[in-house]
Structures are given as C-alpha cells and as structure tokens.
KOLSEVO-252763 format. One record per atom (N, C-alpha, C): residue in one letter; z, y, x negated. Coordinates in steps of 0.001 Angstrom, whole numbers, plus 500000, padded with zeros to 6 digits. Layout:
BEGIN
AZYX
...
***
This chain:
BEGIN
M654166276552298966
M654819277022297738
M656329276772297845
A656890276114296776
A658289275721296843
A659190276937296689
Q660215276933297509
Q661211277997297450
Q662458277484296739
G663106278315295957
G664304277901295258
G664624278853294119
P665666278565293441
P666048279441292330
P665054279364291184
V664880280479290495
V663976280575289342
V664820280539288077
L664498279614287189
L665238279459285940
L664454280106284805
I665075281058284155
I664442281748283028
I665137281283281766
E664387280635280893
E664959280113279666
E664927281207278592
L666069281412277938
L666188282404276877
L666056281735275530
D665472282460274574
D665377281942273212
D666760281899272572
D666902281023271627
D668187280914270910
D668307282025269871
K668531283229270331
K668708284374269447
K670157284838269490
P670684285299268370
P672069285781268383
P672210287001269278
V673300287005270003
V673556288128270913
V674063289317270097
T673417290473270289
T673806291682269555
T675117292225270086
D676012292516269166
D677299293078269554
D677113294534269953
V677750294927271030
V677622296307271499
V678196297284270474
A679189296868269727
A679804297767268742
A678858298102267603
D677850297218267379
D676898297469266300
D675750298375266713
A675670298715267989
A674576299566268449
A674766300982267933
P673672301687267636
P673803303070267159
P674372303961268238
P675102304973267866
P675708305858268871
P674647306637269636
V674973306894270888
V674071307687271722
V674166309138271283
P673030309768270964
P673112311162270496
P673624312076271580
D674446313017271160
D674984314020272069
D673994315164272151
L673235315177273249
L672194316192273393
L672768317579273625
G674028317670273966
G674614318977274211
G675041319693272948
V675191318955271832
V675616319551270569
V674442319551269607
P673964320688269157
P672816320718268248
P673143320098266905
T672146319473266298
T672309318874264978
T672416319968263927
P673315319831262942
P673397320834261877
P672062321010261183
D671627322249261013
D670318322509260423
D670369323549259308
G671558323908258840
G671632324884257754
G671199326269258184
R671699326699259332
R671247327983259879
R671593329154258964
A672755329080258285
A673157330178257415
A672197330330256239
M671840329209255598
M670930329284254463
M669536329719254892
Q669084329268256035
Q667765329688256511
Q667754331179256833
A668830331680257422
A668905333114257692
A668964333907256391
A669729333408255404
A669792334097254112
A668432334120253434
A667686333019253544
A666347332978252946
A665412333969253624
R665508334071254936
R664653335038255640
R665009336468255255
L666311336747255117
L666716338099254717
L666230338439253315
A666305337464252409
A665929337739251022
A664429337859250830
T663646337181251656
T662194337163251457
T661446338100252394
R662148338708253339
R661452339586254281
R660988340857253580
K659724341158253691
K659164342358253079
K659205343514254071
P659715344664253644
P659741345806254557
P658328346314254826
S658154346892255988
S656848347450256337
S656569348693255499
R655305349137255505
R654952350336254750
R655700351556255271
L655868351630256585
L656603352751257165
L658056352743256695
A658666351546256623
A660046351454256152
A660154351843254683
R659164351456253872
R659195351843252460
R659080353349252299
W658205353981253092
W658097355437253051
W659413356089253489
F660027355538254524
F661277356096255032
F662364356066253961
W662585354882253353
W663652354764252360
W663326355542251089
G662057355587250702
G661686356361249530
G661926357847249717
L661485358387250878
L661703359802251151
L663185360117251325
L663931359191251951
L665362359421252120
L666068359463250769
A665695358546249860
A666304358549248535
A665977359836247769
A664708360295247870
A664323361535247193
A665070362735247775
L665191362769249101
L665880363877249751
L667355363912249374
V668018362751249415
V669446362705249073
V669655363070247603
S668780362586246720
S668899362919245296
S668742364418245065
A667761365038245755
A667565366475245602
A668768367265246116
M669309366845247257
M670462367545247828
M671681367413246920
V671912366216246394
V673060366017245509
V672898366828244226
S671677366859243677
S671443367615242442
S671665369106242658
L671119369630243751
L671299371051244035
L672763371393244287
A673455370526245023
A674872370793245293
A675686370773244004
A675379369803243134
A676102369742241856
A675808370968241001
W674533371394240976
W674168372571240178
W674879373817240690
N674835374042241993
N675496375221242563
N677009375176242322
F677574373976242444
F679014373854242232
F679388374178240786
V678620373655239827
V678936373879238412
V678737375339238034
T677619375947238470
T677369377347238112
T678417378278238724
A678800377992239963
A679843378813240583
A681178378632239872
L681478377404239435
L682737377168238748
L682748377802237362
V681600377782236674
V681509378425235364
V681718379932235498
A681142380519236570
A681292381968236769
A682735382354237078
S683438381497237830
S684812381844238206
S685840381378237189
N685614380218236596
N686555379665235613
N685751378909234557
P685379379562233474
P684492378936232481
P685023377625231927
L686321377523231702
L686861376300231104
L686665375100232023
L687049375255233297
L686855374165234255
L685373373884234494
G684576374941234481
G683146374765234705
G682497373907233629
W682803374218232356
W682216373414231276
W682795372002231245
A684055371839231657
A684622370484231742
A683896369654232809
M683620370269233946
M682885369577234992
M681458369273234542
T680851370198233784
T679507369948233256
T679507368719232341
G680564368594231521
G680671367420230653
G680813366133231448
L681579366156232538
L681735364963233374
L680407364557234014
I679681365547234515
I678390365241235132
I677420364700234084
G677443365287232879
G676583364781231821
G676924363342231444
A678231363019231386
A678636361647231084
A678166360688232167
F678250361129233429
F677779360286234530
F676276360026234433
V675510361051234073
V674061360871233910
V673756359903232769
L674527359983231693
L674330359050230581
L674613357609230998
V675643357424231825
V675942356070232320
V674785355556233179
L674250356435234020
L673095356029234834
L671907355637233956
L671674356393232885
L670582356045231973
L670846354715231282
A672105354452230913
A672444353170230287
A672196352012231238
I672543352213232522
I672291351164233518
I670798350927233670
A670016352010233691
A668565351863233811
A667980351123232604
L668476351448231399
L667992350745230210
L668378349279230236
R669572348969230728
R669985347564230818
R669110346798231806
E668780347427232925
E667888346772233882
E666504346559233282
A666019347556232523
A664712347399231878
A664730346266230855
A665851346162230097
A665970345067229134
A666034343722229839
A666687343663231000
A666741342407231760
A665360341985232218
F664578342941232722
F663206342608233126
F662386342156231924
S662633342767230750
S661913342368229547
S662249340929229153
R663534340549229254
R663925339172228937
R663290338180229896
L663270338521231190
L662644337629232157
L661149337493231885
A660497338602231535
A659071338538231214
A658833337708229954
R659759337769228997
R659627336980227778
R659693335484228079
I660610335093228940
I660714333680229310
I659494333238230102
D659003334092231015
D657784333760231753
D656606333561230807
S656493334434229810
S655409334316228838
S655533333035228022
L656763332683227657
L656985331467226878
L656612330226227687
R657014330187228938
R656671329039229779
R655168328954230019
H654526330104230217
H653074330124230407
H652355329637229151
G652831330070227969
G652220329610226733
G652388328118226535
A653564327566226880
A653774326123226766
A652868325351227716
T652689325872228916
T651805325203229878
T650366325175229380
Q649905326291228823
Q648549326330228286
Q648398325412227074
A649407325361226196
A649337324483225026
A649277323022225441
L650037322664226473
L650009321289226960
L648680320961227621
A648145321917228381
A646874321661229064
A645733321471228077
G645728322244226987
G644654322130226004
G644996321266224809
N646204320673224798
N646682319871223664
N646488320636222352
D646918321905222383
D646754322806221241
D648024322767220406
L647975322093219243
L649160321946218406
L649601323289217815
A648640324127217424
A648988325434216860
A649702326299217894
A649199326291219135
A649864327059220194
A651242326487220498
A651383325166220427
A652686324550220665
A653676324950219580
R653232324999218317
R654117325434217244
R654532326887217419
D653617327713217907
D653960329111218177
D655017329197219283
V654877328366220324
V655853328344221408
V657218327911220896
V657247326874220057
V658510326392219510
V659152327461218625
G658349328189217854
G658899329276217047
G659521330360217902
K658863330723218997
K659426331731219908
K660676331217220602
L660708329912220882
L661900329332221502
L663090329409220543
N662846329099219285
N663917329213218290
N664392330655218150
A663460331595218194
A663836333010218100
A664641333441219318
L664313332873220481
L665036333229221701
L666495332798221636
Y666750331647221009
Y668099331085220988
Y668766331176219614
R668276332025218740
R668822332049217380
R670272332528217350
H670730333254218357
H672108333735218386
H672992332885219298
R672484331772219786
R673245330915220694
R673872329760219927
D675204329714219872
D675893328641219160
D675721327294219856
D675573327308221195
D675460326040221911
D674108325365221699
T673161326039221043
T671862325413220748
T671646325209219250
S672641325548218434
S672433325483216983
S672185324056216510
W672941323092217042
W672764321706216619
W671377321198217005
G670951321499218222
G669624321071218661
G668511321745217877
R668677323025217540
R667649323713216766
R667560323159215346
D668703322737214782
D668670322123213458
D667931320779213491
R668189319995214501
R667476318711214633
R665984318933214878
L665667319965215654
L664254320277215887
L663569320673214590
A664241321467213773
A663658321878212498
A663425320682211574
E664304319679211644
E664146318504210792
E662997317613211230
R662757317547212533
R661809316553213051
R660482317120213518
Q660351318443213626
Q659117318971214192
Q657908318761213280
G658121318566211963
G656999318295211082
G656381316931211299
D657100316026211979
D656578314686212247
D655798314602213545
Q655668315692214261
Q654950315697215543
Q653531316203215312
F652551315457215824
F651157315774215541
F650339316071216796
D650995316292217909
D650289316736219113
D651212317643219894
A650612318451220763
A651365319483221475
A652416318887222391
E652080317811223080
E653019317244224051
E654272316714223371
S654119316013222243
S655295315466221559
S656150316581220958
L655524317650220441
L656289318736219848
L657078319492220910
I656432319831222014
I657141320549223082
I658177319642223733
G657860318349223851
G658841317417224383
G660071317308223494
L659869317337222164
L660994317303221234
L661841318559221372
A661192319720221446
A661940320975221621
A662718320968222926
E662108320424223943
E662762320356225245
E663995319440225191
A663844318283224538
A664948317321224487
A666085317805223595
E665773318451222475
E666813318839221529
E667480320161221886
V666717321129222360
V667255322478222564
V667682322711224007
L666873322255224960
L667131322591226355
L667997321580227089
A668208320400226540
A668989319376227244
A670396319851227600
P671163320427226662
P672498320912227062
P672454322075228046
L671400322881227970
L671280323988228919
L670964323470230316
D670163322399230406
D669875321798231708
D671154321290232365
I672033320679231563
I673305320179232103
I674162321337232614
A674229322415231824
A675020323577232240
A674459324208233513
A673131324291233614
A672513324863234821
A672789323983236034
S672733322669235871
S673024321769236986
S674468321929237461
R675387322161236544
R676782322377236942
R676945323667237737
E676177324685237366
E676219325928238149
E675731325678239575
V674697324861239720
V674180324538241049
V675218323765241849
E675881322814241218
E676904322034241913
E678043322926242391
A678481323850241540
A679581324743241928
A679172325633243101
A677958326153243068
A677504327012244166
A677374326221245456
A676888324984245383
A676748324155246586
A678113323885247214
R679103323573246386
R680453323335246930
R681017324599247566
Q680775325758246950
Q681291327007247503
Q680662327314248855
V679341327192248940
V678658327485250200
V679090326509251289
A679199325228250946
A679605324234251940
A681017324498252442
T681927324843251537
T683321325086251935
T683443326317252808
V682782327413252411
V682878328651253204
V682274328445254582
T681133327768254663
T680510327537255966
T681400326701256860
A682067325709256285
A682882324812257096
A684190325443257541
L684766326315256724
L686113326813256991
L686175328225257548
V685075328978257478
V685075330358257970
V684225330430259235
P684836330509260393
P684065330514261646
P683561331883262063
I683752332914261239
I683356334263261621
I681831334366261617
A681273334985262648
A679826335140262750
A679297335980261595
L678185335553261022
L677479336188259913
L678231336073258588
A679482335656258591
A680199335509257322
A679580334412256478
D679130333313257125
D678514332230256365
D677180332661255778
V676448333529256501
V675166334018255976
V675397334882254742
V676364335801254837
V676687336668253698
V677180335832252521
A678036334848252799
A678562334004251722
A677454333190251078
A676534332658251879
A675436331862251323
A674526332721250455
L674174333919250938
L673290334785250163
L673972335246248879
T675258335601248949
T675981336044247756
T676108334914246739
A676454333728247208
A676602332594246294
A675279332228245640
N674182332303246385
N672885331972245804
N672439333031244806
L672718334308245092
L672419335364244123
L673180335149242823
R674473334842242944
R675291334607241750
R674808333361241000
M674461332309241747
M673996331083241104
M672703331323240327
I671755332020240922
I670481332271240240
I670705333148239014
R671616334110239120
R671910334953237959
R672547334140236839
R673473333238237181
R674101332411236158
R673104331447235524
I672191330905236312
I671167330007235757
I670281330773234784
A669910332002235146
A669109332821234226
A669869333091232936
E671184333323233035
E671985333548231829
E672062332288230974
V672122331124231605
V672173329870230851
V670939329714229976
Y669778330060230523
Y668525329894229791
Y668140331119228968
G669028332102228877
G668774333238228009
G668098334413228668
G667868334357229963
G667223335474230652
G668222336291231428
R669240336817230737
R670298337564231417
R669681338676232256
S669863338562233542
S669214339496234459
S670234340470235017
G669806341702235215
G670649342692235858
G670619342524237363
T671078343552238047
T671126343472239512
T669732343367240102
L668827344236239682
L667470344208240206
L666734342949239758
G666981342515238507
G666337341300238040
G666795340076238816
S668093340007239133
S668603338892239931
S667974338884241319
W667837340071241893
W667221340135243227
W665757339722243164
R665053340104242104
R663663339700241966
R663542338187241805
L664424337594241008
L664416336143240848
L664717335449242174
T665702335968242889
T666067335365244169
T664904335411245144
R664221336537245226
R663071336648246119
R661962335683245707
A661734335551244395
A660680334651243933
A661006333202244283
V662255332796244053
V662641331409244323
V662600331112245818
L663224331977246617
L663283331721248055
L661918331866248709
S661064332756248209
S659714332881248760
S658927331588248544
H659106330985247362
H658436329715247095
H658944328622248040
L660257328572248253
L660808327540249119
L660391327749250579
V660375329002251020
V659954329280252396
V658478328940252582
A657650329279251589
A656217329012251701
A655920327519251750
T656705326723251027
T656476325280251010
T657256324553252099
G657995325287252906
G658761324658253977
G659955323875253493
A660452324172252300
A661561323408251727
A662919323919252181
V662959325046252906
V664243325546253392
V664549324852254710
A664666323565254627
A665018322736255766
A665507321416255207
V666487320855255829
V667046319595255362
V667561318842256568
G667478317549256502
G667930316735257608
G668834315624257148
D669067314688258036
D669944313573257714
D669406312729256576
D668065312752256355
D667492311886255338
D667999312223253943
M668402313490253696
M668916313859252378
M670405313558252256
L671137313628253344
L672584313479253275
L673054312060253561
E672292311288254305
E672723309951254673
E672897309003253496
P672100309109252389
P672285308155251299
P673695308113250741
F674442309228250798
F675807309166250283
F676856309357251369
L676432309836252570
L677386309884253677
L677444308552254400
G676267307914254509
G676234306605255138
G675911306674256613
G674736306143256967
G674358306002258365
G674360307301259117
S675073307312260229
S675065308483261115
S676350309285260983
I676960309262259788
I678217309980259607
I678040311477259843
L676862312021259417
L676633313457259580
L676747313858261036
G676195313024261919
G676270313344263334
G677673313235263899
K678556312465263225
K679914312285263723
K680866313344263173
L680442314062262140
L681294315127261621
L681335316283262606
S682316317151262439
S682376318320263291
S681187319226263004
R680917320096263943
R679760320989263821
R679860321839262549
R681028322419262276
R681172323297261114
R681047322514259816
F681640321316259740
F681530320518258522
F680089320072258298
G679398319714259376
G677991319336259237
G677143320490258736
E677384321683259277
E676655322861258796
E676985323142257333
G678251322929256954
G678625323146255557
G677874322220254620
L677771320947254973
L677053320001254125
L675574320348254032
V674968320723255152
V673541321054255145
V673289322314254331
N674125323337254500
N673956324562253711
N674170324297252225
G675119323427251899
G675305323054250498
G674086322346249930
A673482321450250720
A672280320755250255
A671117321726250060
L670992322702250945
L669930323701250792
L670181324573249563
T671439324860249264
T671755325601248053
T671335324829246811
V671509323515246827
V671053322689245709
V669546322808245552
R668833322810246662
R667375322940246591
R666987324280245960
V667668325346246351
V667408326656245759
V667730326632244265
G668829325983243907
G669216325932242500
G668217325191241642
V667690324080242123
V666695323329241353
V665422324162241183
A665025324872242235
A663862325751242110
A664136326878241114
A665367327399241098
A665721328453240138
A665687327926238711
I666094326678238500
I666027326087237159
I664583326052236677
E663673325670237556
E662266325613237162
E661710326996236860
V662178328019237587
V661684329375237374
V662261329977236097
C663544329718235818
C664225330353234684
C664073329581233386
R663650328355233432
R663551327517232230
R662372327981231379
P662559328153230057
P661457328654229226
P660364327629228953
L660617326343229211
L659605325309229022
L659481324500230298
P658285324049230638
P658159323175231804
P658751321802231504
F659046321054232555
F659582319716232376
F658460318775231930
T658595318209230740
T657624317239230231
T658332315927229916
R659053315883228785
R659785314670228435
R661077314557229222
A661758315659229410
A663007315636230176
A662706315447231657
K663652314839232336
K663485314568233759
K663938315764234575
R663123316122235543
R663476317228236434
R664746316881237206
P665684317836237346
P666921317539238094
P666615317054239496
S667290316012239884
S667100315427241206
S667946316174242230
V667308316616243302
V668040317319244353
V669091316396244963
R668702315166245247
R669651314234245854
R670795313897244904
G670479313784243611
G671539313489242652
G672570314601242587
I672108315859242560
I673049316987242513
I673814317095243817
V673137316848244949
V673825316872246240
V674930315826246266
K674635314637245751
K675631313562245759
K676830313913244895
R676577314478243710
R677678314809242813
R678521315972243342
S677881316926244007
S678599318145244400
S679264318044245763
L678726317260246682
L679219317275248053
L679944316011248474
T679799314912247719
T680501313695248101
T682007313909248036
G682687313587249129
G684133313723249170
G684629315138249294
L683744316093249571
L684173317494249638
L685149317718250779
F684910317077251912
F685789317221253074
F686544315915253332
G686999315293252256
G687697314024252404
G686722312880252325
S687139311717252678
S686269310551252614
S685180310649253646
A684040310087253334
A682886310166254232
A682991309102255297
K683982309206256123
K684157308266257222
K684278309064258507
A683791308469259551
A683877309136260829
A685316309173261288
P685715310235261957
P687077310302262444
P687313309239263511
D688526308694263517
D688850307665264496
D688842308259265886
A688338307483266806
A688298307938268188
A689709307906268786
P690000308872269606
P691344308883270229
P691538307709271146
V692741307176271152
V693022306031271999
V693237306500273412
***
C-alpha cells in the first residue's frame, strides 16, 4: 500500500463569511418571555378556593355588622347628647348610603349592558348559522337601538337604513351592518389596544422595580378592556370590567395564547434583533405583544356582532403599528471596540 499525502478535493462552493453566521446564543441570559403579562394573567384568572371564599364572605359580613353597629351607637349617643349634631350626622350617613346604592345600581346597569351585547352577538351567530333573514333583521334593529344615541355611528346607521332593504339573506344583511356601523368602532378599539401595548412595553422596559411591571400590566389591561367595552357600547363598571378581564384572560390561558416568542416580533424587528436587545427592552416588547393579544380577544368578546364581512384585527399588524420604533430604531447596539 502506497504511503504519501492524501489529497482531498473540495467542491467549488462559495466560502461562507464568518460575519454572516448567526450569533451564538447566550445560555446564561434567559430569553424574554413576557413574565409580567403571564403573571398578571395568572392573578386575574386564579379562582379562590371554597375555604377562601367562605373566609372573605364571613369577614365582609362581620366587618359590615361591626361598622353598622358602631355607626348606630355613635349616632344615637350623639342625638341624646346633642340633637343638632346627631341629626346632622344621621343625614351624612344617609347620604353615604344613597351613594352606595347609586354605585350598586350603576354596576347592575353595566352588567345589563354587557348581557345585552352578549345576547345581540348570540342572536347574530344563530341567524348566520340558520341563514334566518327575519332573525338577522331583528338583530340589526337591536343594533340600531343600541347605538341610536351615538353620533359617531349616525352616518353608518343612515347608510344601513338606505341599503338594508336590498339585502335578501342573513349573511349579507349582518355583513352590511358590520361594515357600516361597526367599522369606525373597530378602528377606535384597535387604537386603544395599540396605546395599551405601548404603555405596558414602556413601563416594563423602564421600571426595574420588582412586581411593578406585573401591577402595571394588569392595570393597563384592565383599563384597555374597559375602554374597548365603552367603544362598543358596553360601558362596564368596576365589577363588570373585572368580569370581562377574567373572561378574556381565562380564554387566552386555556388556549395557551399567553405566550409569545421571536416568531411574532421578528417580522418587524428583523432576524435576531430581539435577542440582541437588553433584557428589559426585550421583556417590554414581549409584554406589549401579549397585551395586543389580550386586546384582540377583548374586541371579539365586546363586539356586538361576530366578524363576518369585516376582517378580524391582526395581532401582528397591531404589534407592528404599536411597537415598531418604540425604543428607537430596531437595530442591534454596536459592539464596543
């Protein structure tokens, strides 16, 4: 067997430049995963145990009884010692009780409005499923009644009134109502989502205090869902907003949608820019993207008609509009010389 050098012939392939190789991942630094939004979702959707419900219910009853008895004893003693001051204090307590009743009535009215929108959306879904023109006309009539005091829908309602007689099936009639009446409301709701996403992203990136980003994310999402409900006519009170928030976040948690990765942010950041951003800025972008996801789900929950002719808001489109350029240009920082 001949001994000598071995010649290995290489194919004529272009040599890859080392600068074009993807960066080596830094295993010591965790990838941004939207921890604040995930924690806020868990807090909002966590159901208390039966023992905890009994505890808080009994505590509320006990505190209410103690406060009532203390107020009664205080007023009766004051009336006995100084009738004028006693009756003045009685009037103040009565005014406070009236305010509490007004708040309770407002919350009840908010729940009624939300139930009205749920009923309207359910009726539209059934009319579309059965192609029931009479049911669709009933839905359109209720939609007009819902927005009869809204100036921002007057032009669309007038156009709907002119053209609805030319529609001869449920899908075209509901699609016309959706395009004429709800189109401007969809734009307004999308802007609310964009504003909330920018707020959550900025607070997460700039506030390094522990749990502050979680509180900011939960507060911003509560406000966003409440504003979206107001856009569509379902003005919700405090309890109604919390119920909407739980419904939206429970749906997202159940479907595993409270998670986002580079695949959602890379289309407008470009390549591996997310990994090159600082940890706080990366978390801000991810939390902002998750807020957009919550907002789109809230639009579907608060909208009185399902999406038929109109296009459902794109999560990526809203993310691109709200977060592009938020922390300057989407370029990786230059490496130190």
